[in-house]
C-alpha positions as CSV (number, residue, x, y, z in Angstrom):
1,M,-3.8,177.7,66.4
2,K,-3.0,174.0,66.1
3,P,-0.7,172.6,63.4
4,R,-3.4,170.1,62.5
5,D,-5.5,173.1,61.4
6,F,-3.2,173.4,58.4
7,L,-2.9,169.8,57.5
8,Y,-4.7,170.1,54.2
9,S,-2.8,173.3,53.4
10,T,0.5,171.4,54.0
11,L,-0.6,168.4,51.9
12,I,-1.9,170.5,49.0
13,G,1.5,172.3,49.0
14,A,3.2,168.9,48.6
15,V,0.9,168.2,45.7
16,A,1.9,171.6,44.1
17,S,5.5,170.7,44.4
18,A,5.1,168.0,41.8
19,R,2.2,169.3,39.7
20,S,1.7,173.0,39.9
21,M,-1.8,173.1,38.4
22,T,-3.3,170.0,40.1
23,P,-4.3,171.9,43.3
24,M,-6.2,174.5,41.4
25,A,-7.8,171.8,39.1
26,G,-8.9,169.8,42.2
27,L,-10.5,172.9,43.8
28,A,-12.2,173.8,40.5
29,A,-13.6,170.3,40.2
30,A,-14.9,170.4,43.8
31,R,-16.5,173.8,43.1
32,L,-18.3,172.4,40.0
33,L,-19.6,169.5,42.1
34,G,-21.1,172.0,44.6
35,H,-18.6,171.7,47.4
36,R,-17.3,174.6,49.4
37,T,-13.8,175.1,50.8
38,P,-13.2,175.9,54.5
39,G,-11.3,179.1,53.6
40,R,-12.5,181.7,51.1
41,L,-11.9,180.9,47.5
42,L,-12.7,184.0,45.4
43,L,-11.1,183.3,42.0
44,L,-12.7,180.0,41.3
45,G,-16.1,181.4,42.0
46,R,-16.0,182.7,38.4
47,P,-16.5,180.3,35.5
48,V,-13.6,181.5,33.5
49,F,-11.2,180.7,36.3
50,T,-12.9,177.4,37.1
51,Y,-12.7,176.1,33.6
52,G,-9.3,177.6,33.0
53,A,-7.9,175.8,36.1
54,L,-9.3,172.5,34.8
55,A,-7.8,173.1,31.4
56,M,-4.4,174.1,32.8
57,G,-4.4,171.0,35.0
58,A,-5.1,168.7,32.1
59,G,-2.6,170.6,29.9
60,E,0.2,170.2,32.5
61,L,-0.3,166.5,32.5
62,F,0.3,166.3,28.8
63,G,3.1,168.9,28.7
64,D,5.1,167.2,31.3
65,K,5.8,164.3,29.0
66,M,7.4,166.4,26.3
67,K,11.2,166.1,26.0
68,T,11.4,169.9,26.0
69,A,9.5,170.3,29.3
70,P,11.5,172.5,31.7
71,D,12.4,171.4,35.2
72,R,9.9,172.3,37.8
73,T,12.5,174.4,39.6
74,V,13.0,177.0,36.9
75,F,11.7,180.4,37.9
76,L,8.4,180.2,36.1
77,G,7.8,176.7,37.4
78,L,8.5,177.8,41.0
79,L,6.3,180.9,40.5
80,A,3.4,178.7,39.3
81,R,3.9,176.5,42.4
82,V,3.9,179.5,44.7
83,M,0.7,180.9,43.2
84,S,-1.2,177.6,43.0
85,A,0.0,176.4,46.5
86,G,-0.9,179.8,48.0
87,I,-4.4,179.9,46.6
88,A,-5.1,176.3,47.3
89,G,-3.5,176.4,50.8
90,A,-5.6,179.5,51.7
91,A,-8.8,177.8,50.4
92,L,-8.1,174.6,52.5
93,A,-7.2,176.5,55.7
94,P,-9.8,177.3,58.4
95,R,-11.9,180.4,57.7
96,G,-10.1,183.5,58.8
97,R,-6.7,181.8,58.7
98,E,-6.3,181.9,54.9
99,Q,-3.0,183.8,55.0
100,A,-1.4,181.3,57.3
101,G,-2.7,178.4,55.1
102,A,-1.2,180.0,52.0
103,A,2.1,180.5,53.8
104,V,2.2,176.9,55.0
105,A,1.4,175.6,51.5
106,V,4.0,177.7,49.8
107,A,6.6,176.8,52.4
108,T,5.9,173.1,51.7
109,A,5.7,173.4,47.9
110,V,9.0,175.2,47.1
111,P,11.5,173.0,48.9
112,L,9.6,169.8,48.0
113,A,9.8,170.9,44.3
114,Y,13.5,170.2,44.5
115,A,13.0,166.8,46.2
116,T,10.3,165.7,43.8
117,L,12.4,166.7,40.9
118,A,15.3,164.6,42.2
119,G,13.0,161.6,42.6
120,R,11.6,162.1,39.1
121,K,15.1,162.3,37.6
122,Q,16.0,159.0,39.3
123,A,12.8,157.4,38.0
124,M,13.5,158.8,34.5
125,A,16.9,157.2,34.5
126,R,15.4,153.9,35.3
127,I,12.1,153.7,33.4
128,G,12.1,156.8,31.1
129,Q,10.4,160.1,31.0
130,T,6.9,159.1,29.8
131,R,6.5,156.1,32.1
132,S,7.9,158.0,35.2
133,G,5.6,160.9,34.3
134,L,2.5,158.8,34.1
135,I,3.3,157.1,37.4
136,E,3.9,160.5,39.0
137,D,0.7,161.9,37.5
138,A,-1.4,159.0,38.9
139,L,0.1,159.4,42.4
140,I,-0.1,163.2,42.5
141,V,-3.6,163.5,40.9
142,A,-5.0,160.8,43.3
143,A,-3.4,162.5,46.3
144,G,-4.7,165.9,45.2
145,A,-8.2,164.6,44.7
146,A,-8.2,162.8,48.0
147,I,-6.9,165.9,49.9
148,V,-9.5,168.2,48.3
149,A,-12.3,165.7,48.9
150,L,-11.4,165.3,52.5
151,A,-11.1,169.1,53.0
152,V,-14.2,170.4,51.3
153,R,-17.8,170.3,52.4
154,R,-21.2,170.8,50.7
């Protein structure tokens, strides 16, 4: 096992730290485009989960801009990150190494959730909640799309 084997799992965990549903939405989009993940991805093989992941990814982008949006480090926010990072990390790991990929992604997502929250709070103080959220969205969605695109195959 080489650390490089889990590069995409690590990177998708970093994405999940800032946007919990983006990894799943990226995988769902790849699945709809006919791409396969290196590791097994059972849930998104079913249309209800595929379209649900896309809807939740879009919904999170809108909900994050609300003044009442909770911090990403509250229990449910961390739980969503653990689940999404675990599923996506497993899917982007080498076949047969899904459990290790999930663990790597979760181990990346949880501590980085605190770091990305600190960065977001600093940005909010400077440019406001909506503008900082839109910038974060653009960066994280682009990163998630790039990671998934590099990791999947037809």
